[in-house]
BAKE-124022 format. One line per field, with one value per residue (C-alpha): z, x, y; residue in one letter. Coordinates in Angstrom, 2 decimals. Layout:
pz Z|... $
px X|... $
py Y|... $
residu a|... $
***
This chain:
pz 0.01|-0.85|1.61|0.24|1.99|5.49|5.65|6.67|10.35|9.60|7.85|10.85|13.25|11.06|11.07|14.84|15.14|12.83|14.81|18.11|16.80|15.42|16.75|17.59|20.13|21.32|24.83|25.09|26.89|28.20|24.74|23.26|25.72|25.00|21.17|21.27|23.84|21.87|18.53|19.64|21.36|18.11|15.93|18.20|18.12|21.80|21.48|24.71|26.52|24.99|27.78|29.88|32.99|31.30|29.63|33.01|34.71|31.90|30.50|33.24|36.17|38.09|40.74|40.52|42.27|39.36|38.75|35.40|36.87|39.36|37.31|33.70|32.82|29.89|28.32|28.70|27.31|24.37|23.34|23.52|21.49|18.74|18.63|18.45|15.62|13.78|14.34|13.05|9.86|9.15|9.18|9.10|8.14|5.57|2.66|4.60|3.16|6.44|8.61|12.29|13.84|16.98|16.35|19.01|21.86|21.52|22.20|19.45|16.66|12.99|10.24|6.71|3.60|1.50|-1.95|-1.77|-3.71|-6.87|-6.58|-8.34|-12.01|-12.68|-14.13|-17.67|-17.28|-15.79|-18.65|-21.16|-19.43|-19.57|-23.29|-23.95|-22.34|-24.11|-27.42|-26.52|-25.59|-28.91|-30.66|-29.07|-30.26|-33.74|-34.19|-32.78|-35.20|-38.21|-37.23|-36.46|-39.77|-41.64|-39.89|-40.81|-44.40|-44.68|-43.02|-45.19|-48.39|-47.40|-49.39|-46.88|-47.68|-47.66|-45.06|-43.00|-39.67|-39.64|-39.29|-35.72|-34.30|-31.04|-30.35|-28.15|-25.81|-27.61|-26.41|-25.11|-27.25|-25.92|-24.55|-21.13|-21.01|-19.88|-22.32|-20.75|-20.12|-23.60|-25.02|-22.94|-24.08|-27.73|-27.27|-25.56|-28.17|-31.06|-29.29|-28.77|-32.51|-33.82|-31.56|-33.39|-36.71|-37.75|-38.44|-36.82|-33.65|-31.29|-28.28|-24.99|-23.32|-20.25|-22.41|-24.67|-21.75|-20.34|-23.13|-22.17|-21.49|-24.40|-25.46|-27.40|-31.16|-32.66|-34.00|-30.52|-29.16|-31.92|-31.32|-27.62|-28.42|-31.36|-33.76|-37.56|-37.10|-34.50|-34.36|-32.39|-32.19|-30.44|-29.38|-29.57|-28.08|-28.61|-27.55|-29.01|-31.67|-31.39|-33.69|-33.44|-35.43|-35.92|-37.64|-38.61|-38.64|-40.21|-37.36|-39.64|-40.57|-38.61|-41.77|-41.89|-43.65|-43.24|-41.53|-40.97|-38.79|-37.70|-36.51 $
px -0.03|1.19|0.57|-1.53|-3.46|-4.84|-8.30|-11.53|-12.53|-15.57|-13.39|-11.03|-13.99|-15.37|-11.94|-11.74|-15.00|-13.72|-10.50|-12.35|-14.64|-11.76|-10.40|-7.11|-8.86|-11.58|-10.12|-8.23|-10.69|-7.90|-6.36|-9.77|-10.24|-6.69|-7.37|-10.72|-9.64|-6.52|-8.27|-11.14|-8.89|-6.83|-9.84|-11.23|-8.00|-7.32|-3.79|-2.82|-4.93|-2.89|-0.32|0.89|-0.90|-4.34|-4.24|-3.54|-6.36|-8.98|-8.21|-6.60|-8.44|-5.44|-5.99|-4.99|-1.71|-0.49|3.25|4.48|8.01|6.80|4.01|4.93|1.41|0.86|4.18|3.68|0.10|1.24|3.63|0.94|-1.37|1.20|1.69|-2.11|-2.50|0.30|-1.51|-4.73|-3.19|-1.34|-4.60|-8.16|-7.02|-4.44|-6.59|-7.93|-7.31|-7.34|-4.26|-3.95|-0.42|1.29|4.87|7.28|7.92|4.50|0.84|-0.79|-2.12|-1.33|-3.94|-3.08|-5.04|-3.42|-4.05|-4.94|-2.63|-4.23|-5.13|-2.89|-3.70|-6.34|-4.95|-5.88|-4.18|-1.10|-0.94|-1.18|1.67|3.77|3.03|3.90|7.33|7.86|7.15|9.59|12.30|11.81|11.96|15.37|16.75|15.30|16.71|20.12|20.30|19.48|22.10|24.74|24.38|24.42|27.67|29.11|28.09|29.97|33.08|33.14|32.93|35.81|39.04|41.53|45.03|45.08|47.84|46.21|44.47|40.99|38.10|37.43|34.80|33.81|30.22|30.00|27.06|24.14|23.21|19.82|18.70|15.08|13.66|13.04|16.33|14.42|15.73|19.13|18.21|16.85|20.06|22.18|19.96|20.40|24.20|24.31|22.18|24.30|27.53|25.91|24.79|28.23|30.18|28.31|29.80|32.84|36.15|35.04|36.72|34.39|35.53|33.98|31.15|33.23|35.81|33.43|31.20|34.17|33.34|29.65|30.07|32.54|34.00|36.99|37.51|36.33|39.95|41.37|38.80|39.48|43.27|42.87|40.57|42.73|39.86|39.29|35.79|33.57|29.77|27.98|24.33|21.55|17.96|15.20|11.76|9.05|5.51|4.90|7.51|11.00|13.92|17.26|20.17|23.54|26.86|29.65|32.98|36.31|38.94|41.70|40.16|36.91|34.82|31.39|31.27|27.50|24.67|21.22|18.20|15.36|11.86 $
py 0.01|3.51|6.37|9.21|12.11|12.41|10.78|12.63|12.52|10.43|7.88|7.68|7.15|4.32|2.73|2.96|1.12|-1.64|-1.94|-2.14|-4.90|-6.97|-10.17|-8.58|-6.24|-8.66|-9.04|-5.71|-3.40|-1.09|-0.73|-0.04|2.91|4.07|4.07|5.67|8.47|9.54|9.40|11.52|14.04|14.30|14.70|17.39|19.27|18.76|17.43|19.10|16.41|13.64|13.53|10.76|12.27|12.67|9.28|7.67|9.56|9.36|5.91|3.90|5.54|6.66|9.39|13.03|12.21|10.11|10.36|9.00|8.68|6.07|4.40|3.43|2.16|4.51|3.70|-0.01|0.16|2.30|-0.39|-3.02|-0.74|-0.47|-4.22|-4.80|-2.34|-4.12|-7.47|-5.98|-4.50|-7.71|-9.70|-8.29|-4.79|-5.63|-4.20|-1.16|2.24|4.14|3.52|4.59|4.50|5.66|6.86|5.55|7.97|9.64|9.05|11.20|8.95|9.61|8.96|8.05|7.11|4.40|3.17|-0.49|-2.75|-4.17|-7.91|-10.40|-11.08|-13.66|-16.95|-16.02|-12.63|-14.19|-16.67|-13.89|-12.07|-15.24|-15.70|-12.08|-12.48|-15.86|-14.16|-11.38|-13.91|-15.70|-12.38|-11.67|-15.01|-14.52|-11.03|-12.13|-14.97|-12.76|-10.23|-12.84|-14.69|-11.35|-10.50|-13.87|-13.62|-10.32|-11.68|-14.83|-12.75|-10.40|-10.68|-12.04|-13.50|-17.31|-17.26|-14.63|-15.07|-16.57|-14.11|-13.01|-10.83|-9.04|-8.26|-5.15|-4.66|-3.12|0.35|1.42|4.38|4.31|7.66|6.02|4.13|1.04|-1.60|-2.42|-6.08|-6.46|-5.02|-7.36|-10.30|-9.33|-9.23|-12.56|-14.26|-12.88|-14.16|-17.56|-17.70|-16.73|-19.23|-22.04|-20.96|-23.05|-21.27|-18.03|-16.78|-15.02|-12.93|-14.02|-12.00|-11.18|-9.38|-7.43|-6.26|-4.30|-1.85|-1.40|2.22|2.67|5.91|4.50|4.41|1.11|0.48|0.83|-1.65|-4.07|-3.87|-4.60|-7.61|-8.73|-9.17|-8.43|-7.07|-5.53|-5.72|-3.09|-1.96|-0.30|-0.85|1.88|1.23|3.84|2.85|-0.59|-0.24|-1.71|-1.12|-3.04|-1.57|-3.18|-2.15|-4.46|-2.54|-3.35|-3.40|-2.16|1.11|1.54|1.63|0.05|-3.24|-3.54|-1.72|-3.13|-3.07|-5.31|-4.19 $
residu m|k|a|n|v|e|p|a|s|e|a|v|r|l|q|v|e|k|i|l|a|s|t|a|f|a|k|a|e|k|l|k|r|f|l|r|f|t|v|e|q|t|l|d|n|r|g|d|r|i|k|e|y|w|i|a|v|e|v|f|e|r|n|s|g|f|d|p|r|l|d|p|i|v|r|v|q|a|g|k|l|r|s|k|l|d|e|f|y|a|a|e|g|q|n|d|s|v|i|i|q|y|p|k|g|g|y|v|p|v|f|k|t|c|e|v|a|e|p|p|p|k|p|s|t|a|r|a|i|r|m|k|w|a|a|a|a|l|g|v|v|g|i|a|a|i|l|a|f|m|a|f|g|i|l|r|n|q|d|t|p|s|n|g|p|p|p|s|i|a|v|l|p|f|l|d|m|s|p|d|k|d|q|e|f|f|c|d|g|i|t|d|e|i|i|n|a|l|v|k|i|e|n|l|k|v|v|a|r|t|s|t|f|e|f|k|t|r|s|q|d|i|r|e|i|a|a|q|l|k|v|t|a|v|l|e|g|s|v|r|k|s|g|d|r|l|r|v|t|a|q|l|n|d|a|s|n|g|f|h|l|w|v|g|h|v|r $
***
């Protein structure tokens, strides 16, 4: 539940009656009087009466010579009242919108209105959510496979010396270019799936994820990154989500000069 504004006096009084009639307060007559007295004094703007002396006299029937330094009854009962309220709101009152609390060290109650949490999705709704995420996961794999094999096709068709090193590639973490910057996990998933797809290709060396993810917040030139990773090509890309539309863009770069070998996108 999320705290909102202070409730109306009538709503607080109705909540008090519900609390007093609850199982938690069934055998707590003294605490009932404590709760009712302090709430009514607060609602009637008589906070000056909510003192240890007046609570002892009005609620616990102590005489006019009551000394709080010698008799701790109010402090003890206040602790019990807080515990009983916690018990009530953990059970019968867990979905109530009006909350009554007593801050520690004081006897003046605090009233809050809370937004009741939405109930869990119905089974059909929950199933629809699972299906949506399953489709999204398959989409990540499909997009990754397309981009990976496009990259391999370009590398395979490059003119390389027969005695030169075999083609090698580093897949840098895809960047989240969405307005809300809320697609980081999707970006990481795309990157992982492309690496996994490329690793399965024979005669292609692929840099491990742990090495490429060191450049997640990259500001270096592609040629410098390629030199550090000792690869002949670097694949980088981005994800942009706007509303229900998703665009994945990728660029394959020649490590020797930093030029694009191929640029493509999938929606």
